[in-house]
N, CA, C and O of each residue as an XYZ file, in Angstrom:
560
protein
N      30.465    -90.905     11.751
C      29.536    -89.883     11.450
C      28.414    -90.132     12.199
O      27.876    -91.177     11.833
N      27.950    -89.682     12.942
C      26.590    -89.871     14.021
C      25.353    -89.240     12.594
O      25.545    -88.457     11.664
N      24.048    -90.075     13.050
C      22.785    -89.576     12.116
C      22.451    -88.161     12.418
O      21.692    -87.508     11.701
N      23.048    -87.669     13.535
C      22.615    -86.009     13.916
C      23.475    -85.143     12.974
O      23.089    -84.031     12.615
N      24.691    -85.696     12.567
C      25.409    -84.940     11.789
C      25.213    -84.979     10.285
O      25.479    -84.071      9.496
N      24.583    -86.460      9.946
C      23.763    -86.211      8.722
C      22.509    -85.383      8.716
O      22.055    -85.052      7.621
N      21.958    -85.048      9.714
C      20.780    -84.195      9.633
C      21.322    -82.843      9.723
O      20.343    -82.138      9.480
N      22.245    -82.134      9.917
C      23.001    -81.256     10.233
C      23.537    -80.993      8.713
O      23.396    -79.821      8.362
N      23.879    -81.496      8.151
C      24.484    -81.549      6.793
C      23.754    -81.085      5.968
O      23.966    -80.221      5.118
N      22.465    -81.920      6.314
C      21.251    -81.684      5.163
C      20.531    -80.775      5.357
O      20.025    -80.186      4.401
N      20.302    -80.435      6.545
C      19.840    -78.774      7.082
C      20.256    -77.636      6.554
O      19.652    -76.728      5.983
N      21.645    -77.844      6.886
C      22.661    -76.931      6.096
C      22.546    -77.078      4.196
O      22.682    -75.984      3.648
N      22.434    -77.670      3.717
C      22.060    -77.696      2.459
C      21.198    -77.512      1.975
O      21.102    -77.291      0.768
N      20.032    -77.558      3.014
C      18.853    -77.159      2.225
C      18.564    -75.582      2.556
O      17.560    -75.069      2.061
N      19.452    -74.792      3.409
C      19.023    -73.195      3.760
C      20.015    -73.045      2.747
O      19.628    -72.004      2.217
N      20.926    -73.356      2.194
C      22.219    -72.734      1.025
C      21.484    -72.878     -0.354
O      21.740    -72.215     -1.359
N      20.374    -74.011     -0.216
C      20.247    -73.911     -1.723
C      18.781    -73.152     -1.439
O      18.247    -72.687     -2.446
N      18.021    -72.966     -0.059
C      17.166    -72.163     -0.374
C      17.673    -70.618     -0.581
O      17.057    -69.962     -1.421
N      18.766    -69.980      0.133
C      19.201    -68.968     -0.755
C      19.392    -68.855     -1.970
O      19.045    -67.765     -2.426
N      19.982    -69.850     -2.952
C      20.358    -70.018     -3.917
C      19.424    -69.940     -4.693
O      19.720    -69.471     -5.792
N      18.042    -70.321     -4.488
C      16.715    -70.178     -5.012
C      16.342    -68.683     -5.099
O      15.759    -68.202     -6.072
N      16.692    -68.039     -4.094
C      15.939    -66.551     -3.564
C      16.629    -66.110     -4.348
O      16.035    -65.540     -5.263
N      17.887    -66.121     -4.409
C      18.590    -65.258     -5.381
C      18.510    -65.085     -6.730
O      18.879    -64.113     -7.389
N      18.012    -66.076     -7.085
C      17.818    -66.737     -9.044
C      16.079    -65.948     -8.910
O      15.612    -65.233     -9.797
N      15.399    -66.277     -7.691
C      14.167    -65.877     -8.349
C      14.371    -63.976     -8.562
O      13.783    -63.262     -9.375
N      14.929    -63.755     -7.997
C      15.327    -61.940     -7.729
C      15.706    -61.649     -8.992
O      15.097    -60.727     -9.534
N      16.720    -62.303     -9.718
C      17.310    -62.214    -11.085
C      16.319    -62.097    -12.058
O      16.180    -61.266    -12.956
N      15.494    -63.298    -11.658
C      14.956    -63.455    -12.803
C      13.564    -62.554    -12.618
O      12.937    -62.511    -13.677
N      12.940    -61.833    -11.538
C      11.729    -61.468    -11.491
C      12.570    -59.629    -12.240
O      11.891    -58.704    -12.684
N      13.763    -59.642    -12.164
C      14.314    -58.003    -12.180
C      15.264    -58.245    -14.022
O      16.019    -57.458    -14.592
N      14.825    -59.502    -14.425
C      15.884    -59.424    -15.595
C      15.213    -58.714    -16.903
O      15.573    -58.912    -18.063
N      14.313    -57.971    -16.538
C      13.718    -57.282    -17.607
C      13.406    -55.486    -17.425
O      12.910    -54.702    -18.235
N      13.912    -55.262    -16.055
C      13.353    -53.971    -15.472
C      14.632    -53.362    -16.571
O      15.572    -53.995    -17.053
N      14.286    -51.987    -16.737
C      15.220    -50.716    -17.206
C      15.030    -49.627    -16.072
O      14.228    -49.304    -15.196
N      16.749    -49.101    -16.837
C      17.094    -47.980    -15.763
C      17.622    -46.827    -16.552
O      18.142    -47.283    -17.570
N      17.687    -45.839    -16.520
C      18.270    -44.274    -17.256
C      19.770    -44.031    -16.961
O      20.424    -43.252    -17.655
N      20.446    -44.887    -15.646
C      21.579    -45.156    -15.247
C      22.597    -46.210    -15.174
O      22.146    -47.291    -14.794
N      23.448    -46.189    -15.353
C      24.334    -47.573    -14.782
C      24.349    -47.827    -13.618
O      24.150    -49.010    -13.342
N      24.576    -46.883    -12.499
C      24.707    -46.790    -11.275
C      22.551    -47.722    -10.629
O      22.274    -48.547     -9.759
N      22.149    -47.376    -11.087
C      20.645    -47.457    -11.168
C      20.376    -49.026    -11.655
O      19.465    -49.670    -11.136
N      20.715    -49.254    -12.065
C      20.464    -50.506    -12.433
C      20.684    -51.957    -11.975
O      21.691    -52.210    -11.313
N      19.860    -52.865    -12.266
C      19.630    -53.842    -11.441
C      21.064    -54.853    -11.934
O      21.333    -54.935    -13.133
N      21.890    -55.561    -10.920
C      22.747    -56.190    -11.025
C      22.731    -57.818    -10.467
O      22.624    -58.016     -9.257
N      22.844    -58.973    -11.430
C      22.516    -59.846    -11.335
C      23.079    -60.531     -9.884
O      24.205    -60.079     -9.681
N      22.682    -61.444     -8.836
C      23.359    -61.787     -7.644
C      23.407    -63.305     -7.735
O      22.494    -64.016     -8.154
N      24.405    -63.642     -7.358
C      24.945    -65.496     -6.985
C      25.154    -65.190     -5.831
O      25.620    -64.125     -5.427
N      24.672    -66.517     -4.941
C      25.247    -67.090     -3.238
C      26.415    -67.633     -3.712
O      26.668    -68.169     -4.790
N      27.224    -67.369     -2.549
C      28.672    -68.067     -2.513
C      28.273    -68.958     -1.355
O      27.603    -68.734     -0.346
N      28.944    -70.131     -1.850
C      28.744    -71.290     -0.861
C      30.707    -71.388     -0.072
O      31.742    -71.036     -0.637
N      30.537    -72.008      1.391
C      31.923    -72.921      1.302
C      31.705    -74.077      2.315
O      31.137    -73.855      3.384
N      32.090    -75.133      2.026
C      32.130    -76.247      2.877
C      32.848    -76.025      4.049
O      34.030    -75.685      4.002
N      32.073    -76.231      5.400
C      33.178    -76.130      6.517
C      33.361    -77.687      6.662
O      32.577    -78.283      7.400
N      34.239    -78.304      6.075
C      34.946    -79.506      6.295
C      35.556    -79.083      7.893
O      36.012    -78.054      8.393
N      35.297    -80.427      8.353
C      35.742    -80.904     10.051
C      36.119    -79.363     10.637
O      37.283    -79.061     10.897
N      35.398    -78.765     10.751
C      35.357    -77.573     11.811
C      36.265    -77.219     12.571
O      36.889    -76.197     12.283
N      36.549    -77.857     13.586
C      37.518    -77.727     14.556
C      38.514    -78.754     14.929
O      39.600    -78.441     15.415
N      38.223    -79.754     14.748
C      38.679    -81.077     14.965
C      39.129    -81.551     14.288
O      39.240    -82.720     14.657
N      39.693    -81.348     13.036
C      40.198    -81.441     11.506
C      39.818    -83.389     11.340
O      40.565    -84.201     10.794
N      38.361    -83.715     12.048
C      38.310    -84.981     11.973
C      37.561    -85.373     10.706
O      36.367    -85.083     10.637
N      38.229    -86.081      9.580
C      37.503    -85.836      8.328
C      36.277    -86.998      8.175
O      35.474    -86.974      7.242
N      36.266    -88.146      9.383
C      34.869    -88.997      9.271
C      33.528    -88.174      9.243
O      32.627    -88.605      8.524
N      33.267    -86.685     10.181
C      32.177    -85.833     10.002
C      31.615    -85.701      9.058
O      30.430    -85.999      9.210
N      31.895    -85.340      7.943
C      31.520    -84.866      7.093
C      31.758    -83.154      7.101
O      32.411    -82.567      7.964
N      30.918    -82.354      5.672
C      31.008    -81.166      6.158
C      29.614    -80.979      5.917
O      28.825    -81.713      5.322
N      29.329    -79.183      6.828
C      28.291    -78.915      6.372
C      28.317    -77.407      5.234
O      29.385    -76.912      4.875
N      27.340    -77.010      4.921
C      27.277    -76.188      3.580
C      27.312    -74.594      4.497
O      26.683    -74.600      5.555
N      27.850    -73.602      4.196
C      27.986    -72.254      4.942
C      27.656    -71.370      3.632
O      28.220    -71.447      2.540
N      26.586    -70.498      4.015
C      26.313    -69.320      2.784
C      27.092    -68.503      3.434
O      27.020    -68.256      4.637
N      28.166    -67.882      2.351
C      29.279    -66.804      3.539
C      28.865    -65.412      2.341
O      29.654    -64.471      2.417
N      27.936    -65.286      1.490
C      26.958    -64.108      0.793
C      26.861    -64.253     -0.300
O      27.383    -65.195     -0.896
N      26.030    -63.178     -0.945
C      25.693    -62.910     -2.319
C      26.222    -61.969     -2.368
O      26.142    -61.003     -1.610
N      27.098    -62.183     -3.651
C      27.525    -61.357     -4.374
C      26.741    -60.800     -5.743
O      25.875    -61.545     -6.202
N      27.083    -59.106     -6.644
C      27.042    -59.257     -7.636
C      27.657    -59.383     -8.715
O      28.744    -58.806     -8.677
N      27.402    -59.974     -9.830
C      27.927    -60.031    -11.015
C      28.714    -58.845    -11.397
O      28.290    -57.745    -11.044
N      30.068    -58.952    -12.234
C      30.746    -58.070    -12.670
C      30.440    -58.253    -14.066
O      31.371    -57.854    -14.766
N      29.506    -58.696    -14.693
C      29.451    -58.915    -16.492
C      28.724    -57.254    -16.236
O      28.150    -56.636    -15.340
N      29.210    -57.027    -17.742
C      28.537    -55.670    -18.189
C      27.142    -55.432    -17.949
O      26.412    -56.373    -17.637
N      26.705    -54.270    -18.063
C      24.862    -54.138    -18.399
C      24.747    -54.403    -19.706
O      25.745    -54.345    -20.424
N      23.735    -54.673    -20.117
C      23.232    -54.468    -21.309
C      23.160    -53.021    -21.813
O      23.031    -52.172    -20.931
N      23.221    -52.612    -23.044
C      22.721    -51.280    -23.279
C      21.857    -50.952    -24.379
O      22.060    -51.520    -25.452
N      20.895    -50.098    -24.269
C      20.286    -50.320    -25.597
C      19.460    -48.510    -26.146
O      18.834    -47.687    -25.478
N      19.866    -48.526    -27.596
C      19.858    -47.073    -28.279
C      17.994    -46.917    -27.903
O      17.329    -47.934    -28.100
N      17.554    -46.153    -27.588
C      16.003    -46.297    -27.330
C      15.342    -44.837    -27.168
O      14.518    -44.752    -26.258
N      15.543    -43.902    -27.778
C      15.834    -42.186    -27.650
C      14.030    -41.845    -27.007
O      13.843    -40.841    -26.320
N      13.099    -42.600    -27.271
C      11.824    -42.487    -27.192
C      11.067    -42.843    -25.926
O       9.972    -42.504    -25.478
N      12.204    -43.786    -25.437
C      11.526    -44.769    -23.795
C      11.762    -43.278    -23.151
O      12.439    -42.319    -23.521
N      10.923    -43.500    -22.047
C      10.809    -42.369    -20.940
C      12.377    -42.453    -20.011
O      12.831    -41.458    -19.446
N      12.902    -43.489    -19.995
C      13.919    -43.764    -18.736
C      14.913    -43.882    -19.586
O      15.884    -44.496    -19.145
N      15.008    -43.344    -21.064
C      16.380    -42.989    -21.875
C      17.507    -41.813    -21.245
O      17.009    -40.697    -21.097
N      18.449    -41.902    -20.997
C      19.629    -40.814    -20.699
C      19.240    -39.954    -21.895
O      18.348    -40.058    -22.738
N      20.279    -39.010    -21.668
C      20.371    -37.860    -22.392
C      20.955    -38.010    -23.567
O      20.755    -37.258    -24.521
N      21.780    -39.075    -23.574
C      22.118    -40.007    -25.177
C      21.087    -40.556    -26.019
O      21.050    -40.513    -27.249
N      20.170    -41.128    -25.154
C      18.974    -41.573    -25.508
C      19.116    -43.201    -25.147
O      18.495    -44.097    -25.719
N      20.142    -43.383    -23.993
C      19.927    -44.873    -23.980
C      19.706    -45.504    -22.563
O      20.078    -44.939    -21.534
N      18.975    -46.903    -22.592
C      18.072    -47.071    -21.321
C      19.534    -48.757    -20.978
O      20.105    -49.483    -21.792
N      19.570    -48.726    -19.947
C      20.015    -49.757    -19.346
C      19.491    -50.978    -19.005
O      18.589    -50.795    -18.188
N      19.651    -52.181    -19.266
C      19.211    -53.582    -19.098
C      20.540    -54.209    -17.856
O      21.755    -54.063    -17.723
N      19.511    -54.890    -17.189
C      20.250    -55.753    -16.323
C      20.848    -56.967    -17.102
O      20.378    -57.583    -18.059
N      22.452    -57.197    -16.167
C      23.286    -58.102    -16.692
C      22.578    -59.659    -16.589
O      23.335    -60.628    -16.528
N      21.429    -59.814    -16.576
C      20.713    -61.454    -16.162
C      20.870    -62.101    -17.400
O      20.877    -61.506    -18.478
N      20.992    -63.295    -17.256
C      20.808    -64.086    -18.539
C      19.938    -65.406    -18.216
O      20.435    -66.491    -17.912
N      18.726    -65.168    -18.318
C      17.598    -66.112    -18.343
C      18.166    -67.484    -18.675
O      18.401    -68.042    -17.603
N      18.383    -68.012    -19.367
C      18.937    -69.422    -19.675
C      19.777    -69.941    -18.663
O      19.742    -71.124    -18.322
N      20.701    -68.904    -18.062
C      21.588    -69.443    -17.300
C      20.742    -69.803    -15.781
O      20.865    -70.821    -15.100
N      19.837    -68.574    -15.515
C      19.207    -68.751    -14.403
C      18.127    -69.834    -14.509
O      17.979    -70.615    -13.569
N      17.692    -69.883    -15.139
C      16.644    -71.362    -15.269
C      17.315    -72.003    -15.084
O      17.256    -72.358    -13.907
N      18.364    -72.646    -15.836
C      19.263    -74.039    -15.283
C      19.640    -74.100    -13.831
O      19.525    -75.104    -13.128
N      20.330    -72.345    -13.254
C      20.609    -72.591    -11.817
C      19.507    -72.818    -10.845
O      19.830    -73.431     -9.828
N      18.170    -72.412    -10.973
C      16.844    -72.532    -10.533
C      16.771    -74.370    -10.636
O      17.001    -75.059     -9.642
N      16.483    -74.858    -11.740
C      16.953    -76.381    -11.206
C      17.755    -77.006    -11.226
O      17.564    -78.191    -11.501
N      18.957    -76.564    -10.966
C      19.792    -76.718    -10.396
C      19.401    -77.406     -8.714
O      19.136    -78.455     -8.127
N      19.619    -75.804     -8.500
C      19.572    -75.586     -6.912
C      18.174    -76.351     -6.167
O      18.250    -76.846     -5.043
N      16.778    -76.355     -7.069
C      15.706    -77.503     -7.345
C      15.787    -78.591     -6.530
O      15.221    -78.975     -5.506
N      16.749    -79.034     -7.351
C      16.948    -80.644     -7.170
C      17.949    -81.203     -6.465
O      18.077    -82.390     -6.164
N      18.860    -80.030     -6.144
C      19.517    -80.337     -4.860
C      18.917    -80.230     -3.566
O      18.978    -81.241     -2.866
N      18.396    -79.298     -3.140
C      17.363    -78.768     -2.062
C      16.144    -80.369     -1.727
O      15.797    -80.985     -0.719
N      15.872    -80.467     -3.114
C      14.935    -81.525     -3.094
C      15.682    -83.035     -2.715
O      15.092    -83.957     -2.153
N      16.969    -83.059     -3.112
C      17.675    -84.120     -2.327
C      18.278    -84.240     -1.077
O      18.877    -85.216     -0.625
N      18.014    -82.903     -0.437
C      18.725    -82.687      0.492
C      17.254    -83.123      1.784
O      17.248    -83.708      2.866
N      16.305    -82.548      1.036
C      14.896    -83.211      1.588
C      14.969    -84.921      2.193
O      15.006    -85.470      3.294
N      14.963    -85.324      0.794
C      15.028    -86.824      0.661
C      15.895    -87.333      2.062
O      15.501    -88.031      2.996
N      17.471    -86.584      1.778
C      18.346    -87.354      2.709
C      17.799    -87.054      4.097
O      17.869    -88.010      4.869
N      17.164    -85.712      4.678
C      16.872    -85.359      6.025
C      15.201    -86.701      6.085
O      14.776    -86.928      7.218
N      14.798    -87.094      5.423
C      12.956    -88.015      5.402
C      13.837    -89.444      5.668
O      13.646    -90.221      6.603
N      14.722    -89.563      4.735
C      15.314    -90.729      5.244
C      16.205    -91.424      6.192
O      16.258    -92.623      6.463
N      17.215    -89.975      6.849
C      17.606    -90.560      7.917
C      16.768    -90.360      9.323
O      17.250    -90.537     10.441
N      15.306    -89.921      9.017
C      14.169    -89.735     10.386
C      13.726    -91.205     10.282
O      13.402    -92.031     11.136
N      13.819    -91.245      9.018
C      13.135    -92.737      9.280
C      14.288    -94.006      9.689
O      14.026    -95.096     10.198
N      15.488    -93.521      9.326
C      16.509    -94.715      9.817
C      16.356    -94.661     11.485
O      16.375    -95.667     12.195
N      16.190    -93.194     12.001
C      15.417    -93.201     13.646
C      14.732    -93.813     13.490
O      15.199    -94.898     13.834
N      13.547    -93.978     13.079
C      12.093    -94.481     13.800
C      12.809    -96.127     13.753
O      12.732    -96.739     14.818
N      13.271    -96.618     12.952
C      13.469    -97.877     12.966
C      14.403    -98.432     14.019
O      13.994    -99.486     14.505
N      15.657    -97.947     14.534
C      15.997    -97.973     15.111
C      15.779    -97.594     16.724
O      16.446    -98.102     17.624
N      14.554    -96.450     16.953
C      13.868    -97.279     18.196
C      12.885    -98.504     18.071
O      12.715    -99.394     18.905
N      12.448    -98.396     17.190
C      11.519    -99.584     17.517
C      12.479   -100.861     17.672
O      11.820   -101.744     18.220
N      13.642   -101.250     17.429
C      14.791   -102.140     17.446
C      14.211   -102.958     18.890
O      13.918   -104.140     19.073
N      14.192   -101.658     19.886
C      14.190   -101.943     21.025
C      13.044   -102.628     21.724
O      13.207   -103.164     22.820
N      12.023   -102.616     21.172
C      10.666   -102.753     21.796
C      10.658   -104.357     20.672
O       9.484   -104.639     20.431
N      11.339   -105.054     20.210
C      11.488   -106.253     19.148
C      10.453   -106.578     18.012
O       9.933   -107.655     17.722
N      10.291   -105.205     17.399
C       9.492   -105.209     16.413
C      10.665   -105.471     15.170
O      10.311   -105.546     13.993
């Protein structure tokens, strides 16, 4: 595995964790929204990743990059609340709230943030190695 492969893997990891952070931020921002129907209610979203292991060559020494397959909506049931005096209540007096669990989202955000930070540190270390290799030819 070359240093260029390491940089590519690190960059793909940063991109993937950035998508994960954005979806988590969207979930947290919409956690307290209210709707008058199930169809209009925000649903939690989650990024789906896949490792592109040894893309076309089946060479296990090259490592694997991370590919974002997409963002999917959660199939957890929505929260319903009886609130007949709420202006958004339906004809039965219910309002609908997103299926966002703030505690899970915060944990996911911290995990994504740490993973992003780790990929940044990996890229920085690789950059320092590149610089060190370039100075070897100068005899320093």
